[in-house]
C-alpha positions as CSV (number, residue, x, y, z in Angstrom):
1,M,8.1,-32.2,-26.9
2,T,10.7,-30.8,-24.4
3,V,11.1,-32.2,-20.9
4,S,9.8,-28.8,-19.5
5,R,6.7,-29.0,-21.6
6,L,6.1,-32.7,-20.6
7,L,6.3,-31.6,-17.0
8,I,3.9,-28.7,-17.6
9,V,1.4,-30.9,-19.4
10,G,1.6,-33.4,-16.6
11,L,1.0,-30.7,-14.0
12,V,-1.9,-29.3,-15.9
13,S,-3.5,-32.8,-16.2
14,F,-3.0,-33.4,-12.5
15,L,-4.6,-30.1,-11.6
16,A,-7.5,-30.5,-14.0
17,A,-9.4,-32.8,-11.7
18,G,-9.2,-30.7,-8.6
19,L,-9.0,-27.1,-9.6
20,H,-11.8,-26.6,-12.1
21,A,-15.0,-25.5,-10.7
22,Q,-18.5,-25.0,-12.1
23,A,-19.7,-21.5,-11.7
24,A,-23.4,-22.3,-12.5
25,E,-25.8,-25.1,-13.1
26,P,-25.5,-26.7,-16.5
27,V,-27.7,-25.4,-19.3
28,V,-29.2,-27.6,-22.0
29,F,-29.7,-26.6,-25.6
30,D,-31.5,-29.2,-27.6
31,G,-29.5,-32.0,-26.0
32,V,-26.3,-30.0,-25.9
33,V,-25.1,-29.3,-22.3
34,E,-23.3,-26.0,-21.5
35,T,-21.1,-25.9,-18.4
36,H,-18.9,-23.2,-17.0
37,E,-15.4,-24.3,-16.0
38,M,-12.3,-22.5,-14.5
39,I,-9.4,-24.1,-16.3
40,P,-5.9,-24.0,-14.6
41,M,-2.9,-22.6,-16.4
42,R,0.7,-23.6,-15.6
43,D,1.1,-20.8,-13.1
44,G,-2.2,-21.7,-11.3
45,I,-4.3,-18.8,-12.8
46,R,-7.6,-20.1,-14.0
47,L,-9.4,-19.1,-17.2
48,S,-13.1,-18.9,-17.6
49,A,-14.5,-21.3,-20.2
50,F,-17.9,-22.3,-21.4
51,I,-17.9,-25.9,-22.6
52,Y,-20.7,-27.3,-24.8
53,K,-20.9,-31.1,-25.0
54,P,-22.9,-33.1,-27.6
55,P,-25.6,-35.6,-26.6
56,G,-24.2,-39.0,-25.9
57,D,-21.1,-40.4,-24.2
58,G,-18.2,-39.4,-26.4
59,P,-15.4,-39.1,-26.6
60,W,-15.4,-36.2,-29.2
61,P,-12.8,-33.9,-30.8
62,V,-12.7,-30.4,-29.4
63,L,-13.1,-27.0,-31.0
64,L,-11.6,-24.0,-29.1
65,E,-12.2,-20.3,-29.5
66,Q,-10.3,-17.8,-27.4
67,R,-11.5,-14.2,-27.0
68,Y,-11.7,-11.4,-24.5
69,A,-15.3,-10.4,-25.3
70,N,-18.2,-11.9,-23.4
71,G,-19.5,-15.1,-24.9
72,N,-22.3,-15.9,-22.5
73,D,-25.0,-14.4,-24.7
74,P,-27.9,-16.2,-26.5
75,G,-26.5,-15.8,-30.0
76,T,-23.1,-17.2,-29.0
77,Q,-24.7,-20.0,-27.0
78,K,-26.9,-21.1,-29.9
79,Y,-23.9,-21.0,-32.3
80,F,-21.7,-23.1,-30.1
81,A,-24.6,-25.5,-29.5
82,R,-25.0,-26.0,-33.2
83,L,-21.3,-26.8,-33.6
84,A,-21.6,-29.2,-30.7
85,K,-24.6,-31.0,-32.3
86,A,-22.2,-31.8,-35.2
87,G,-20.2,-34.0,-32.9
88,Y,-17.6,-31.6,-31.3
89,V,-17.1,-30.4,-27.7
90,T,-17.0,-26.7,-28.3
91,V,-15.2,-24.4,-25.9
92,L,-15.2,-20.6,-25.5
93,A,-12.3,-19.5,-23.2
94,N,-11.7,-15.9,-22.2
95,F,-8.2,-14.3,-22.2
96,R,-6.4,-14.0,-18.9
97,G,-7.8,-11.1,-16.9
98,S,-10.9,-10.6,-19.1
99,Q,-14.5,-11.3,-18.1
100,K,-14.4,-14.0,-15.3
101,S,-10.9,-15.2,-16.0
102,E,-8.4,-14.7,-13.2
103,G,-5.0,-12.9,-13.5
104,V,-4.0,-9.5,-14.8
105,W,-5.4,-8.3,-18.1
106,R,-2.6,-7.7,-20.5
107,G,-4.4,-8.2,-23.8
108,Y,-2.8,-10.9,-25.9
109,R,0.6,-11.0,-24.1
110,A,-0.2,-14.2,-22.1
111,L,-1.1,-16.1,-25.3
112,G,2.4,-16.0,-26.7
113,W,5.7,-17.8,-26.4
114,G,6.9,-16.4,-23.1
115,E,6.6,-17.7,-19.5
116,Q,2.8,-17.7,-19.9
117,Q,1.4,-19.8,-22.8
118,D,-2.3,-19.8,-22.1
119,G,-3.4,-21.1,-25.5
120,Y,-1.0,-24.0,-25.3
121,D,-2.2,-24.9,-21.8
122,L,-5.9,-24.7,-22.9
123,V,-5.3,-27.1,-25.8
124,E,-3.4,-29.6,-23.7
125,W,-6.0,-29.5,-20.9
126,L,-8.8,-30.1,-23.3
127,A,-7.0,-32.9,-25.0
128,A,-6.5,-34.6,-21.7
129,Q,-10.1,-34.7,-20.7
130,P,-12.0,-38.1,-20.6
131,W,-14.6,-36.8,-23.0
132,S,-11.9,-35.7,-25.6
133,T,-10.4,-37.8,-28.4
134,G,-7.2,-35.8,-28.0
135,K,-7.7,-33.9,-31.3
136,V,-8.2,-30.1,-30.9
137,G,-9.0,-27.5,-33.6
138,S,-9.2,-23.7,-33.0
139,F,-11.5,-21.3,-34.7
140,G,-12.9,-17.7,-34.6
141,S,-12.6,-14.2,-36.0
142,S,-10.8,-10.9,-35.2
143,Q,-9.6,-11.2,-31.6
144,A,-10.0,-15.0,-31.9
145,G,-8.1,-14.9,-35.2
146,F,-5.1,-13.1,-33.6
147,A,-5.2,-15.7,-30.8
148,Q,-4.9,-18.5,-33.3
149,N,-1.7,-17.2,-34.7
150,F,-0.3,-16.9,-31.2
151,L,-1.5,-20.4,-30.5
152,A,0.1,-21.9,-33.7
153,V,3.5,-20.4,-32.7
154,T,3.5,-22.3,-29.4
155,Q,3.0,-25.7,-31.1
156,P,0.7,-27.5,-28.7
157,P,1.1,-31.2,-29.6
158,H,-2.7,-31.9,-29.8
159,L,-3.6,-28.9,-32.0
160,A,-4.6,-30.5,-35.4
161,A,-6.1,-27.7,-37.5
162,Q,-7.3,-24.1,-37.4
163,Y,-9.9,-21.9,-39.1
164,M,-9.3,-18.1,-39.0
165,I,-11.6,-15.3,-40.0
166,D,-10.5,-11.7,-40.4
167,T,-7.3,-12.3,-38.5
168,G,-4.1,-10.5,-37.5
169,L,-0.5,-11.2,-36.8
170,S,1.1,-8.2,-35.1
171,L,-0.6,-6.1,-32.4
172,F,1.6,-3.0,-33.1
173,H,0.9,-3.0,-36.8
174,E,-2.6,-4.3,-36.9
175,G,-4.0,-3.3,-33.5
176,Y,-2.7,-0.6,-31.3
177,R,-0.5,1.4,-33.8
178,I,-2.2,1.1,-37.2
179,G,-0.1,3.1,-39.6
180,G,1.7,4.5,-36.5
181,A,-1.5,6.3,-35.4
182,T,-2.8,5.9,-31.9
183,K,-6.4,5.3,-30.7
184,P,-6.4,5.9,-26.9
185,Q,-10.0,6.9,-26.7
186,R,-11.1,3.8,-28.4
187,F,-8.9,1.5,-26.2
188,K,-10.1,3.1,-23.0
189,T,-13.4,1.3,-23.8
190,M,-11.5,-2.0,-23.2
191,D,-12.0,-1.2,-19.5
192,K,-15.3,-3.0,-19.8
193,V,-13.7,-6.4,-20.8
194,A,-11.0,-6.4,-18.1
195,R,-12.0,-8.1,-14.9
196,V,-10.2,-5.3,-13.1
197,P,-10.7,-2.1,-15.2
198,E,-7.6,-0.4,-13.8
199,H,-5.5,-3.2,-15.4
200,N,-6.5,-1.8,-18.9
201,R,-5.3,1.7,-18.0
202,E,-2.1,0.2,-16.7
203,L,-1.7,-1.7,-20.0
204,M,-2.3,1.4,-22.1
205,A,0.3,3.4,-20.1
206,E,2.7,0.5,-20.8
207,W,2.0,0.8,-24.6
208,F,2.7,4.6,-24.5
209,R,6.1,3.9,-22.9
210,H,7.0,2.1,-26.2
211,P,6.3,4.6,-29.0
212,T,8.3,2.6,-31.6
213,Y,8.5,-1.0,-32.6
214,D,10.9,-2.5,-30.2
215,S,11.4,-5.8,-28.3
216,Y,8.3,-5.1,-26.3
217,W,6.1,-5.1,-29.4
218,A,8.1,-8.0,-31.0
219,D,6.7,-10.1,-28.2
220,E,3.3,-9.7,-29.9
221,D,4.4,-10.1,-33.5
222,C,3.7,-13.6,-34.9
223,T,5.3,-12.8,-38.3
224,R,8.6,-13.5,-36.6
225,F,7.7,-17.2,-36.2
226,F,5.9,-18.5,-39.3
227,D,8.4,-21.4,-39.3
228,R,6.9,-22.6,-36.0
229,M,3.3,-22.6,-37.4
230,N,2.8,-26.2,-38.3
231,V,-0.9,-27.0,-38.9
232,P,-3.3,-26.7,-41.8
233,C,-5.5,-23.6,-41.6
234,F,-8.4,-22.2,-43.7
235,T,-8.2,-18.4,-43.6
236,I,-11.0,-16.0,-44.6
237,G,-10.5,-12.3,-45.3
238,S,-12.9,-9.5,-46.2
239,W,-12.3,-6.8,-48.8
240,Y,-14.0,-4.1,-46.7
241,D,-11.7,-4.7,-43.7
242,F,-8.3,-3.2,-43.0
243,M,-7.5,-6.6,-41.3
244,C,-7.6,-8.2,-44.7
245,I,-3.8,-7.6,-44.6
246,G,-3.6,-9.9,-41.6
247,S,-5.6,-12.6,-43.3
248,I,-3.5,-12.5,-46.4
249,D,-0.2,-12.3,-44.6
250,S,-1.2,-15.2,-42.4
251,Y,-2.0,-17.4,-45.5
252,V,1.2,-16.4,-47.3
253,G,3.5,-16.8,-44.3
254,R,2.1,-20.2,-43.4
255,Q,1.8,-21.5,-46.9
256,H,5.4,-20.6,-47.9
257,H,7.4,-20.3,-44.7
258,G,5.5,-22.5,-42.2
259,G,6.5,-25.9,-40.8
260,P,6.2,-29.1,-42.9
261,N,2.5,-29.6,-41.9
262,S,1.7,-26.0,-42.8
263,R,3.5,-25.4,-46.1
264,G,1.1,-26.3,-49.0
265,S,-1.8,-27.1,-46.6
266,Q,-3.3,-23.6,-46.4
267,Q,-6.4,-22.3,-48.1
268,L,-7.5,-18.7,-48.5
269,L,-10.9,-17.2,-49.3
270,I,-11.6,-13.4,-49.6
271,G,-15.1,-12.0,-50.1
272,P,-17.0,-8.7,-50.3
273,W,-17.8,-8.3,-46.6
274,L,-17.0,-6.1,-43.7
275,H,-15.1,-7.2,-40.6
276,G,-16.9,-9.9,-38.6
277,R,-17.8,-13.5,-38.2
278,N,-20.8,-13.9,-40.4
279,K,-20.0,-14.4,-44.1
280,E,-23.2,-16.0,-45.3
281,I,-24.5,-12.6,-46.3
282,N,-24.6,-10.5,-49.5
283,R,-25.6,-7.2,-47.9
284,T,-22.6,-5.1,-47.1
285,G,-22.8,-1.5,-45.9
286,E,-25.1,0.2,-48.4
287,L,-24.5,-2.4,-51.1
288,T,-26.4,-5.6,-52.0
289,Y,-24.3,-8.1,-53.9
290,P,-25.7,-11.1,-55.8
291,E,-26.7,-14.2,-53.9
292,N,-23.4,-15.8,-54.9
293,A,-21.5,-13.5,-52.5
294,K,-22.8,-15.6,-49.6
295,F,-20.3,-18.1,-48.3
296,P,-21.7,-21.0,-46.1
297,M,-18.9,-20.6,-43.6
298,E,-20.4,-22.6,-40.7
299,S,-21.0,-25.8,-42.8
300,H,-17.6,-25.3,-44.5
301,M,-15.8,-25.0,-41.2
302,L,-17.4,-28.2,-40.0
303,R,-16.2,-29.9,-43.2
304,W,-12.7,-28.6,-42.6
305,F,-12.6,-30.0,-39.1
306,D,-14.3,-33.2,-40.1
307,R,-11.3,-33.8,-42.4
308,Y,-8.6,-33.0,-39.9
309,L,-10.1,-34.0,-36.5
310,K,-12.3,-36.9,-37.6
311,G,-10.5,-38.2,-40.6
312,V,-13.4,-37.9,-43.0
313,D,-12.3,-37.9,-46.7
314,N,-14.7,-35.2,-47.8
315,H,-12.5,-33.7,-50.5
316,V,-12.2,-30.3,-48.7
317,T,-8.4,-30.4,-49.1
318,R,-8.8,-30.8,-52.8
319,E,-10.7,-27.6,-53.3
320,P,-8.9,-24.5,-54.8
321,T,-6.1,-23.1,-52.7
322,V,-7.3,-19.5,-53.2
323,R,-10.8,-18.3,-53.8
324,Y,-11.5,-14.6,-54.1
325,Y,-14.6,-12.5,-55.0
326,V,-14.0,-9.9,-57.7
327,M,-16.4,-7.0,-56.9
328,G,-18.1,-5.1,-59.6
329,A,-20.8,-2.5,-60.2
330,L,-24.1,-3.2,-58.7
331,G,-27.5,-2.5,-60.3
332,E,-25.9,-2.4,-63.8
333,P,-26.9,-5.2,-66.2
334,D,-24.0,-7.2,-67.6
335,A,-21.5,-5.3,-65.5
336,P,-18.2,-7.4,-65.2
337,G,-17.2,-8.7,-61.8
338,N,-19.4,-9.9,-58.9
339,E,-18.0,-13.4,-59.3
340,W,-15.7,-15.8,-57.6
341,K,-12.3,-16.6,-59.1
342,T,-9.7,-19.2,-58.1
343,A,-6.0,-19.1,-58.2
344,P,-3.1,-21.5,-57.2
345,D,-1.6,-18.9,-54.9
346,W,-1.7,-15.3,-53.7
347,P,-1.2,-12.6,-54.9
348,I,-2.2,-13.1,-58.5
349,P,0.0,-11.5,-61.2
350,A,-0.8,-7.9,-61.8
351,T,0.7,-4.9,-63.5
352,A,1.8,-2.2,-61.1
353,T,0.3,0.9,-62.7
354,A,0.9,4.5,-61.4
355,Y,-2.1,6.9,-61.1
356,F,-1.0,10.5,-60.6
357,P,-2.9,13.2,-58.7
358,H,-3.0,16.5,-60.4
359,A,-3.3,20.0,-59.0
360,D,-6.7,20.5,-60.7
361,G,-8.1,17.4,-58.9
362,M,-7.7,15.0,-61.8
363,L,-6.3,11.5,-61.4
364,S,-4.5,10.2,-64.4
365,T,-2.0,7.6,-65.6
366,S,0.1,10.5,-66.9
367,P,1.9,12.7,-64.4
368,D,1.4,16.4,-63.9
369,E,4.1,18.0,-66.1
370,S,4.4,21.3,-64.2
371,A,7.6,22.2,-62.4
372,D,6.2,23.2,-59.1
373,S,2.5,22.3,-58.7
374,T,1.2,21.5,-55.2
375,V,-2.1,21.2,-53.4
376,T,-2.6,22.4,-49.9
377,W,-4.8,21.3,-46.9
378,Q,-4.8,21.6,-43.2
379,A,-4.6,19.0,-40.4
380,D,-6.6,20.7,-37.6
381,P,-6.8,18.5,-34.5
382,H,-9.1,21.1,-32.9
383,H,-11.6,20.9,-35.8
384,P,-10.9,17.5,-37.5
385,A,-12.8,16.2,-40.5
386,S,-15.5,13.8,-39.5
387,I,-15.8,10.1,-40.0
388,P,-18.5,9.5,-37.4
389,T,-17.8,5.8,-36.7
390,T,-15.3,3.6,-34.9
391,A,-15.7,0.8,-37.6
392,F,-14.5,1.1,-41.2
393,P,-17.3,2.7,-43.2
394,G,-16.6,0.7,-46.4
395,A,-19.2,-0.2,-49.0
396,R,-20.9,3.2,-48.3
397,D,-21.1,6.5,-50.1
398,A,-18.1,8.6,-48.9
399,R,-19.2,12.0,-50.3
400,S,-20.1,13.2,-46.8
401,F,-16.4,13.0,-46.0
402,E,-15.0,14.0,-49.4
403,T,-16.9,17.3,-49.4
404,Q,-15.6,18.5,-46.0
405,P,-12.9,21.2,-45.7
406,N,-9.3,20.0,-45.8
407,V,-10.2,16.8,-47.7
408,L,-8.6,16.5,-51.2
409,T,-10.1,14.3,-53.9
410,F,-8.5,13.2,-57.2
411,T,-10.8,11.6,-59.8
412,T,-10.2,10.0,-63.2
413,D,-12.1,10.8,-66.3
414,V,-15.1,8.6,-67.0
415,L,-13.8,5.2,-67.9
416,S,-14.4,4.1,-71.5
417,E,-13.6,0.4,-70.6
418,P,-13.7,-1.6,-67.4
419,V,-10.5,-1.6,-65.3
420,E,-9.8,-4.4,-62.8
421,W,-7.6,-3.8,-59.7
422,T,-6.8,-7.0,-57.9
423,G,-4.0,-6.9,-55.4
424,L,-2.3,-4.4,-53.0
425,V,-2.7,-0.6,-53.5
426,Q,0.2,1.5,-52.5
427,A,0.8,5.2,-51.9
428,N,4.0,7.0,-52.8
429,L,3.4,10.6,-51.8
430,F,5.6,13.7,-51.4
431,V,4.3,15.8,-48.5
432,S,5.7,18.9,-46.8
433,S,4.3,20.7,-43.7
434,D,5.0,23.5,-41.4
435,A,4.6,21.1,-38.5
436,Q,7.1,18.4,-37.3
437,D,4.5,15.6,-37.6
438,T,1.2,15.0,-39.4
439,D,-1.0,12.1,-40.6
440,V,-1.7,11.2,-44.2
441,I,-4.9,9.3,-44.9
442,V,-5.5,7.7,-48.4
443,R,-8.8,6.3,-49.6
444,V,-9.9,4.5,-52.8
445,S,-13.5,4.6,-54.0
446,D,-15.6,3.6,-57.0
447,V,-17.6,6.6,-58.3
448,Y,-20.9,5.6,-59.9
449,P,-22.5,7.6,-62.7
450,D,-25.0,8.9,-60.3
451,G,-22.2,10.5,-58.2
452,R,-22.0,8.0,-55.3
453,S,-18.4,7.4,-54.2
454,I,-18.4,3.9,-52.7
455,L,-15.4,3.5,-50.3
456,I,-13.4,0.3,-50.9
457,T,-10.2,0.7,-48.8
458,D,-8.2,3.2,-46.8
459,Y,-5.2,3.5,-44.6
460,I,-3.3,6.0,-42.6
461,R,0.4,6.8,-42.1
462,R,1.9,9.0,-39.4
463,A,4.7,11.0,-40.9
464,R,7.2,10.4,-38.0
465,Y,7.1,6.6,-39.0
466,R,7.7,7.1,-42.7
467,E,11.1,5.5,-42.5
468,G,10.0,2.6,-40.4
469,Y,8.1,1.8,-37.2
470,D,11.4,1.2,-35.3
471,R,12.3,4.9,-35.3
472,E,10.7,8.4,-35.2
473,V,12.0,10.8,-37.9
474,F,10.3,14.1,-37.7
475,L,9.5,16.4,-40.6
476,T,11.7,19.4,-41.4
477,P,9.2,22.2,-41.8
478,G,8.7,23.2,-45.5
479,E,10.9,20.4,-46.8
480,P,9.1,17.7,-49.0
481,A,9.3,14.2,-47.5
482,E,8.5,10.9,-49.3
483,I,5.8,9.0,-47.5
484,K,5.3,5.5,-48.8
485,F,2.8,2.9,-47.4
486,N,0.4,0.2,-48.3
487,V,-3.2,1.4,-48.6
488,G,-4.9,-2.0,-48.7
489,W,-6.0,-5.1,-50.7
490,L,-8.9,-5.1,-53.0
491,S,-10.4,-6.9,-56.1
492,Q,-12.6,-4.5,-57.9
493,V,-13.7,-4.0,-61.5
494,F,-14.4,-0.3,-62.1
495,N,-17.0,-0.4,-64.8
496,K,-17.1,1.7,-67.9
497,G,-19.0,4.9,-67.1
498,H,-17.5,4.9,-63.6
499,R,-14.6,6.9,-62.3
500,I,-11.8,6.0,-59.9
501,R,-11.3,8.3,-56.9
502,V,-8.4,8.8,-54.5
503,T,-9.0,10.9,-51.4
504,I,-6.3,12.4,-49.3
505,A,-6.7,14.0,-45.9
506,S,-5.0,14.2,-42.5
507,T,-8.0,13.9,-40.1
508,G,-11.2,11.8,-39.9
509,A,-12.4,11.6,-36.3
510,P,-13.4,9.7,-34.3
511,F,-12.4,6.8,-36.7
512,Y,-8.9,8.3,-36.8
513,E,-8.0,10.1,-33.6
514,P,-6.2,13.3,-34.5
515,N,-2.5,13.8,-34.4
516,P,-1.4,16.7,-32.2
517,N,1.2,17.5,-34.9
518,T,3.7,18.8,-32.4
519,G,6.3,16.0,-32.7
520,E,6.2,15.5,-29.0
521,P,5.8,12.1,-27.3
522,L,2.3,10.8,-27.9
523,T,-0.1,10.7,-24.9
524,I,-3.2,8.9,-23.8
525,D,-5.1,12.1,-23.2
526,P,-5.2,14.8,-25.9
527,P,-2.5,17.4,-25.2
528,T,-3.4,21.1,-24.7
529,N,-0.7,22.3,-27.1
530,A,-1.9,20.6,-30.3
531,V,-1.2,22.7,-33.4
532,V,-2.7,23.1,-36.9
533,A,-0.4,21.6,-39.6
534,N,-0.5,23.4,-43.0
535,N,0.3,20.5,-45.4
536,R,1.2,20.4,-49.0
537,L,1.0,17.6,-51.5
538,H,3.6,17.9,-54.2
539,V,2.4,16.8,-57.7
540,N,5.1,18.0,-60.0
541,Q,8.1,16.8,-62.0
542,Q,10.6,17.0,-59.2
543,H,8.3,15.4,-56.5
544,T,5.9,13.1,-58.3
545,S,3.2,11.8,-55.9
546,K,1.4,8.7,-57.1
547,I,-0.8,5.8,-56.3
548,I,0.4,2.3,-57.4
549,A,-2.6,0.2,-58.5
550,P,-2.5,-3.6,-59.2
551,V,-4.1,-3.8,-62.6
552,A,-5.0,-7.4,-63.2
553,R,-3.4,-9.2,-66.1
554,S,-3.9,-12.8,-65.3
555,A,-6.7,-15.1,-66.6
556,T,-7.9,-17.0,-63.5
557,T,-10.8,-19.5,-63.3
558,S,-14.1,-17.8,-62.5
559,S,-17.5,-18.9,-61.3
560,R,-20.8,-17.1,-60.8
561,R,-21.8,-19.7,-58.3
């Protein structure tokens, strides 16, 4: 530990006794006592934290979750009390400037490696308390997953292990600028989590002053510092979640590029779920998977922390490094898939196989042989196609979107044999437009014999960022441009009798907020001069658009458990 960090930890420990204050009377849950504390940071700002202590005298190891969302609700209280009953002080701390926490709301920026390192200070404060053994673990999903990657980079000495669910690494790529697209109307709703709502609007204005990936966004990009991440972590991802990329990249980065206590000490599990904390479920969207899709996450998380925070030799570290659920057709006897498989690492070997869209709507492993075939559609920000949700509508029938105007679908013939895709799907498209900018949305779905088109994954790419997020390169009207991007991860067996469908569009509001198509600087409020973009997908010998699918070729260990 550096001298400056020693001084900081000493200061925090000194302040701990005098600066924390209880905001309410303690609440008791079956012997577990909940108290509210204001925990001081190195600059004197205090963060709101709810602390759950087990019955007895202690000391105990500590489990920490950091989030901006409110945690003082009955469901969260019962969950934290259950964890405390297992012999842990369990703590929910709110980000700086959110809920009751003091300071200015700036999202995740105070969690990082700059002058403010709130996650580091929280861990060291908790480790120094008389009821603590000095061993701290962190856990949580989504926002609390992002927070754990920031925390790992700062290397608090008393952080022993982590448990991340549906996590992320870079706020530009996986938060505020997904595929280069913006979602200002969605992020306006973050006013309600900021202690001072105006702080959120000021933060959004700051984002829009940085339209490309620059040093500002690099300050919220944990992928730059895998070598500083130096603790064992169990990471969970969900196939029906765009943040699956963050979960997988976190595992790969820590497992292969982390510090000595990180490399080789990671485990990854990916299941057939939507984004969210609860994984002990088999109902996802409109689909019901077999009972084996349920993962007992809470009990497993306690086993993980029992090993690293209590020293219990419970064999959890000797379980498979990678476990993933291969999804298959549902309601069809003897359909392949719907089973867990294990692997020594990720990704598993796969054959990159090109699927080509044709002008007649076919999707084939053979390209369109015409010299000049194209398919046209419009990107109309005034009348966008509708995806009436703000959450990814995976595991649902997508025909209501696919049948709208200006939505293109490309579908294979009926499969004579099952085909498994396990890995990363990529798009390599040639698009021209009469506008300077436009969006391209690509979706993959499993078409059942009854016509249902079950959405598995999708992603968007804003054309101005086709050459990288660190620059804006606008389209030359009428000139084909190559737009390549990752669509998403999946593990799916498309059963015989099914068809594989790729859908391409440019709008899908409000899930994707429309691109004005002007090429002008992007704004928080929709501009009044937005234009309709007339787009063209090139599917010919000169400009061959294709989807690259990861067709599985490796025999991995499977279990129907």
